[in-house]
Backbone atoms as SQL, in Angstrom:
CREATE TABLE atoms (id INTEGER PRIMARY KEY, chain TEXT, resi INTEGER, resn TEXT, atom TEXT, x REAL, y REAL, z REAL);
INSERT INTO atoms VALUES
  (1, 'A', 1, 'UNK', 'N', 19.072, -58.102, 19.321),
  (2, 'A', 1, 'UNK', 'CA', 18.871, -59.612, 19.515),
  (3, 'A', 1, 'UNK', 'C', 20.246, -60.083, 19.612),
  (4, 'A', 2, 'UNK', 'N', 20.163, -60.939, 20.759),
  (5, 'A', 2, 'UNK', 'CA', 21.400, -61.617, 21.089),
  (6, 'A', 2, 'UNK', 'C', 21.688, -62.892, 19.914),
  (7, 'A', 3, 'UNK', 'N', 23.008, -62.586, 20.021),
  (8, 'A', 3, 'UNK', 'CA', 23.764, -63.738, 18.972),
  (9, 'A', 3, 'UNK', 'C', 22.937, -65.258, 19.583),
  (10, 'A', 4, 'UNK', 'N', 22.485, -65.659, 20.733),
  (11, 'A', 4, 'UNK', 'CA', 22.168, -67.092, 21.136),
  (12, 'A', 4, 'UNK', 'C', 20.863, -67.063, 20.587),
  (13, 'A', 5, 'UNK', 'N', 19.729, -66.505, 20.559),
  (14, 'A', 5, 'UNK', 'CA', 18.658, -66.314, 19.845),
  (15, 'A', 5, 'UNK', 'C', 18.570, -66.556, 18.481),
  (16, 'A', 6, 'UNK', 'N', 20.008, -65.776, 17.911),
  (17, 'A', 6, 'UNK', 'CA', 19.934, -65.825, 16.600),
  (18, 'A', 6, 'UNK', 'C', 20.454, -67.483, 15.950),
  (19, 'A', 7, 'UNK', 'N', 21.385, -68.144, 16.779),
  (20, 'A', 7, 'UNK', 'CA', 21.747, -69.247, 16.707),
  (21, 'A', 7, 'UNK', 'C', 20.706, -70.128, 16.797),
  (22, 'A', 8, 'UNK', 'N', 19.835, -70.275, 17.531),
  (23, 'A', 8, 'UNK', 'CA', 18.839, -71.195, 17.668),
  (24, 'A', 8, 'UNK', 'C', 18.095, -71.104, 16.679),
  (25, 'A', 9, 'UNK', 'N', 17.759, -70.028, 16.197),
  (26, 'A', 9, 'UNK', 'CA', 16.581, -69.564, 14.901),
  (27, 'A', 9, 'UNK', 'C', 17.468, -70.492, 13.705),
  (28, 'A', 10, 'UNK', 'N', 18.645, -70.000, 13.524),
  (29, 'A', 10, 'UNK', 'CA', 19.458, -70.807, 12.544),
  (30, 'A', 10, 'UNK', 'C', 19.351, -72.072, 12.737),
  (31, 'A', 11, 'UNK', 'N', 19.472, -72.780, 13.798),
  (32, 'A', 11, 'UNK', 'CA', 19.408, -74.287, 14.051),
  (33, 'A', 11, 'UNK', 'C', 17.998, -74.811, 14.089),
  (34, 'A', 12, 'UNK', 'N', 16.977, -74.240, 14.261),
  (35, 'A', 12, 'UNK', 'CA', 15.265, -74.973, 13.979),
  (36, 'A', 12, 'UNK', 'C', 14.964, -74.690, 12.723),
  (37, 'A', 13, 'UNK', 'N', 15.679, -73.768, 11.786),
  (38, 'A', 13, 'UNK', 'CA', 15.318, -73.632, 10.510),
  (39, 'A', 13, 'UNK', 'C', 15.901, -74.713, 9.679),
  (40, 'A', 14, 'UNK', 'N', 17.481, -74.908, 9.921),
  (41, 'A', 14, 'UNK', 'CA', 17.921, -75.804, 9.443),
  (42, 'A', 14, 'UNK', 'C', 17.627, -77.300, 9.627),
  (43, 'A', 15, 'UNK', 'N', 17.203, -77.398, 10.991),
  (44, 'A', 15, 'UNK', 'CA', 16.493, -78.834, 11.112),
  (45, 'A', 15, 'UNK', 'C', 15.102, -79.089, 10.163),
  (46, 'A', 16, 'UNK', 'N', 14.657, -77.906, 10.272),
  (47, 'A', 16, 'UNK', 'CA', 13.221, -77.943, 9.428),
  (48, 'A', 16, 'UNK', 'C', 13.586, -78.208, 8.000),
  (49, 'A', 17, 'UNK', 'N', 14.406, -77.938, 7.250),
  (50, 'A', 17, 'UNK', 'CA', 15.054, -78.008, 6.259),
  (51, 'A', 17, 'UNK', 'C', 15.666, -79.139, 5.751),
  (52, 'A', 18, 'UNK', 'N', 16.074, -80.008, 6.963),
  (53, 'A', 18, 'UNK', 'CA', 16.337, -81.468, 6.726),
  (54, 'A', 18, 'UNK', 'C', 15.185, -82.267, 7.179),
  (55, 'A', 19, 'UNK', 'N', 14.280, -81.981, 7.598),
  (56, 'A', 19, 'UNK', 'CA', 13.261, -82.508, 7.731),
  (57, 'A', 19, 'UNK', 'C', 12.383, -82.816, 6.389),
  (58, 'A', 20, 'UNK', 'N', 12.442, -81.662, 5.944),
  (59, 'A', 20, 'UNK', 'CA', 11.611, -81.312, 4.450),
  (60, 'A', 20, 'UNK', 'C', 12.525, -82.445, 3.288),
  (61, 'A', 21, 'UNK', 'N', 13.467, -82.134, 3.519),
  (62, 'A', 21, 'UNK', 'CA', 14.169, -82.813, 2.367),
  (63, 'A', 21, 'UNK', 'C', 14.358, -84.411, 2.570),
  (64, 'A', 22, 'UNK', 'N', 14.071, -84.835, 3.995),
  (65, 'A', 22, 'UNK', 'CA', 13.985, -86.329, 4.319),
  (66, 'A', 22, 'UNK', 'C', 12.403, -86.654, 3.872),
  (67, 'A', 23, 'UNK', 'N', 11.670, -85.880, 3.873),
  (68, 'A', 23, 'UNK', 'CA', 10.215, -86.433, 3.718),
  (69, 'A', 23, 'UNK', 'C', 9.928, -86.186, 1.991),
  (70, 'A', 24, 'UNK', 'N', 10.789, -85.295, 1.336),
  (71, 'A', 24, 'UNK', 'CA', 10.695, -85.096, -0.167),
  (72, 'A', 24, 'UNK', 'C', 11.066, -86.549, -0.655),
  (73, 'A', 25, 'UNK', 'N', 12.450, -86.895, -0.093),
  (74, 'A', 25, 'UNK', 'CA', 13.062, -88.388, -0.251),
  (75, 'A', 25, 'UNK', 'C', 12.428, -89.821, -0.327),
  (76, 'A', 26, 'UNK', 'N', 11.443, -89.596, 0.794),
  (77, 'A', 26, 'UNK', 'CA', 11.049, -90.705, 1.086),
  (78, 'A', 26, 'UNK', 'C', 9.780, -90.709, 0.672),
  (79, 'A', 27, 'UNK', 'N', 9.199, -89.818, -0.348),
  (80, 'A', 27, 'UNK', 'CA', 7.756, -90.146, -0.389),
  (81, 'A', 27, 'UNK', 'C', 7.388, -90.627, -1.798),
  (82, 'A', 28, 'UNK', 'N', 6.345, -91.156, -1.680),
  (83, 'A', 28, 'UNK', 'CA', 5.980, -92.413, -2.814),
  (84, 'A', 28, 'UNK', 'C', 6.242, -91.907, -4.256),
  (85, 'A', 29, 'UNK', 'N', 5.763, -90.593, -4.473),
  (86, 'A', 29, 'UNK', 'CA', 5.835, -90.068, -6.039),
  (87, 'A', 29, 'UNK', 'C', 7.111, -90.371, -6.442),
  (88, 'A', 30, 'UNK', 'N', 8.518, -90.070, -5.760),
  (89, 'A', 30, 'UNK', 'CA', 9.333, -89.931, -6.435),
  (90, 'A', 30, 'UNK', 'C', 10.203, -91.464, -6.539),
  (91, 'A', 31, 'UNK', 'N', 9.289, -92.477, -6.394),
  (92, 'A', 31, 'UNK', 'CA', 10.017, -93.605, -5.980),
  (93, 'A', 31, 'UNK', 'C', 10.616, -94.143, -7.706),
  (94, 'A', 32, 'UNK', 'N', 9.682, -93.727, -8.602),
  (95, 'A', 32, 'UNK', 'CA', 9.914, -94.380, -9.721),
  (96, 'A', 32, 'UNK', 'C', 11.065, -93.346, -10.302),
  (97, 'A', 33, 'UNK', 'N', 11.188, -92.076, -10.376),
  (98, 'A', 33, 'UNK', 'CA', 12.088, -91.775, -10.395),
  (99, 'A', 33, 'UNK', 'C', 13.700, -91.845, -9.678),
  (100, 'A', 34, 'UNK', 'N', 13.650, -92.372, -8.599),
  (101, 'A', 34, 'UNK', 'CA', 14.670, -92.627, -7.967),
  (102, 'A', 34, 'UNK', 'C', 15.272, -94.010, -8.370),
  (103, 'A', 35, 'UNK', 'N', 13.956, -94.799, -8.717),
  (104, 'A', 35, 'UNK', 'CA', 14.672, -96.214, -9.313),
  (105, 'A', 35, 'UNK', 'C', 15.367, -96.112, -10.418),
  (106, 'A', 36, 'UNK', 'N', 14.785, -95.141, -11.674),
  (107, 'A', 36, 'UNK', 'CA', 15.446, -95.311, -12.674),
  (108, 'A', 36, 'UNK', 'C', 16.877, -94.525, -12.511),
  (109, 'A', 37, 'UNK', 'N', 16.895, -93.698, -11.686),
  (110, 'A', 37, 'UNK', 'CA', 18.290, -93.073, -11.535),
  (111, 'A', 37, 'UNK', 'C', 19.160, -93.879, -10.973),
  (112, 'A', 38, 'UNK', 'N', 18.881, -95.006, -10.428),
  (113, 'A', 38, 'UNK', 'CA', 19.431, -96.064, -9.507),
  (114, 'A', 38, 'UNK', 'C', 20.033, -96.991, -10.402),
  (115, 'A', 39, 'UNK', 'N', 19.268, -96.921, -11.451),
  (116, 'A', 39, 'UNK', 'CA', 19.829, -98.067, -12.712),
  (117, 'A', 39, 'UNK', 'C', 20.707, -97.532, -13.712),
  (118, 'A', 40, 'UNK', 'N', 20.900, -96.466, -13.646),
  (119, 'A', 40, 'UNK', 'CA', 21.628, -95.840, -14.996),
  (120, 'A', 40, 'UNK', 'C', 23.227, -96.028, -14.802),
  (121, 'A', 41, 'UNK', 'N', 24.093, -96.659, -13.814),
  (122, 'A', 41, 'UNK', 'CA', 25.025, -96.808, -13.958),
  (123, 'A', 41, 'UNK', 'C', 24.922, -98.434, -14.581),
  (124, 'A', 42, 'UNK', 'N', 24.123, -99.016, -14.541),
  (125, 'A', 42, 'UNK', 'CA', 24.122, -100.443, -15.082),
  (126, 'A', 42, 'UNK', 'C', 23.654, -100.372, -16.142),
  (127, 'A', 43, 'UNK', 'N', 23.149, -99.458, -16.941),
  (128, 'A', 43, 'UNK', 'CA', 22.631, -99.692, -18.522),
  (129, 'A', 43, 'UNK', 'C', 23.856, -99.455, -19.537),
  (130, 'A', 44, 'UNK', 'N', 23.446, -100.548, -20.526),
  (131, 'A', 44, 'UNK', 'CA', 24.654, -100.503, -21.833),
  (132, 'A', 44, 'UNK', 'C', 24.419, -99.672, -22.542),
  (133, 'A', 45, 'UNK', 'N', 25.499, -98.972, -23.113),
  (134, 'A', 45, 'UNK', 'CA', 25.746, -98.149, -23.825),
  (135, 'A', 45, 'UNK', 'C', 25.137, -98.505, -25.241),
  (136, 'A', 46, 'UNK', 'N', 24.224, -98.109, -26.089),
  (137, 'A', 46, 'UNK', 'CA', 23.872, -98.690, -27.181),
  (138, 'A', 46, 'UNK', 'C', 24.431, -97.795, -28.358);
């Protein structure tokens, strides 16, 4: 196996992982969790 083929495979796998993370972050199922996490710095300590 040539080093360039290995580099190409790693690049494609990394790109697919990136696309998976983007799809997970933009999915509607996680919107409520992300909204709650975004408000954490603004909550007052009780």
